[in-house]
C-alpha positions, 0 to 999 in steps of 0.5 A, a space after each residue: 500500500 502506498 503512502 497516499 492510500 495509507 493516509 486515505 484509509 486512516 483518514 476514513 477510519 478517523 472520521 466516524 470516531 471524530 463524529 461520534 465524539 462530537 455527537 457525544 459531547 453535544 448530547 452531553 451538553 444538552 442532556 446532562 447537568 453541567 455545573 461541575 464543568 462550569 466550575 472546572 472551566 471557570 467560565 460560562 457563556 451567556 447569550 444576549 441581545 446587545 441592543 437591549 438597553 438598559 438590561 444588556 447592551 454594547 456601550 460606545 466603547 465596545 464594552 457590554 454593560 447593563 442591569 443584567 450584565 452587572 447582576 449576572 457578573 455579581 451572581 457568578 462572582 460568588 462561584 468564581 466563574 467568569 461570564 463570557 457575553 455572547 451577542 445572539 439573534 434574539 429570534 434564535 435564542 432557544 436554538 442557540 441555548 439547546 445547541 450548546 452555543 450558549 449556556 444561559 439566556 439572560 437579557 430581559 427574558 420573559 418567563 412565558 408558558 411557551 418558553 417553559 417548554 424549551 428551557 428551565 427558568 430561574 426564579 423571577 428577578 424583575 417584573 415587566 409589562 408590554 406597552 404600546 409606544 406612539 408619538 403624541 402627535 399621532 393622537 394614538 392614545 389607547 390600543 383601539 386607536 391603532 385600528 388600521 395603523 401599522 404596528 412594529 414589534 421585535 421578532 421572537 419577543 414575548 411582546 410579539 407572542 402576546 400579540 399573537 396569543 391574544 388577538 383581541 387586545 391589539 392584533 384585531 385592530 392593526 393594519 393587515 392583522 399583523 406587526 412589522 417584525 424587527 431584529 432589534 428594538 433600536 431598528 423599530 424605534 428608528 422606523 417609529 421616529 420616521 413614521 414608517 410605523 404608527 406604534 411599537 409594542 415593546 417592553 416598558 423597561 426598554 421604552 422608558 430607558 430609551 426615550 429618557 436617554 434620547 430626551 424624547 420622553 415628553 414626545 411619546 405616549 407609553 400606553 398600558 393595555 390588557 396584556 398580563 404583566 411579565 416576569 424576567 427570569 434566566 433561561 437554562 437548558 432543561 438538564 441544568 438543574 444545579 445551575 438554576 439552583 445556584 443562580 436562585 441562591 445567589 439572587 437571595 444572597 445578593 438581595 440580603 447583602 444589599 448588592 441587588 438593590 445597589 445594582 437596581 439603583 444604578 440602572 433604574 433609581 429604585 429597587 426593581 426586584 421581583 417579590 420572589 427575590 424580596 421574600 
């Protein structure tokens, strides 16, 4: 057998072994509790939407900042684990998690029943609600004023899911019975400012922060509707039971120490902890 044939034979024998090994690693990461691995490696990867101010976003200097960034790093500092922040397409967040590309979804992630089928949630750490943002000059001051108007929403967001699940609240009014979907809220706000859409369904926390930062809070309505309030929680793979328990324990410790409240004051000027954390 010449050298070329020998190397080809060896290569063909190695490919199945490599594929099996990769498959085994992938299956392990999705079907086994990984807490010991996180501790041994000393790091964990969190997926987030890098435009979601003030929860987690990319600052002008390229660093990642925000309420969730500070809170997550305070949590994992307790366990000697460094956080690797991974920007993701928010519409693909659960796929990224369960494929093993990230270990957690932590970025103003609402704990909905639909998402509970795909991920394991921590205890809630903050409350939120979906609101309609419109220009005051548009005379749209309530949900029903959106009749035959153009609505925007973020693709894959809990707001869009609520919009779809409860059509009687808003979906039945808007033009074409659907919303223009955007990859980021920032893109949606640009279209709202430019009158390409008439209203934007969005998290209250983002709407307040964005409009305050832009100095435009007095120019817009932030309208509450009939959608149920939401809880922000952290999403992990179903198998990561220990990881979720550790995060919950750290939430309680941080609140007891006052560190949770300090982070809240920095970003919101008040204590935004969910009652589950306070209790």
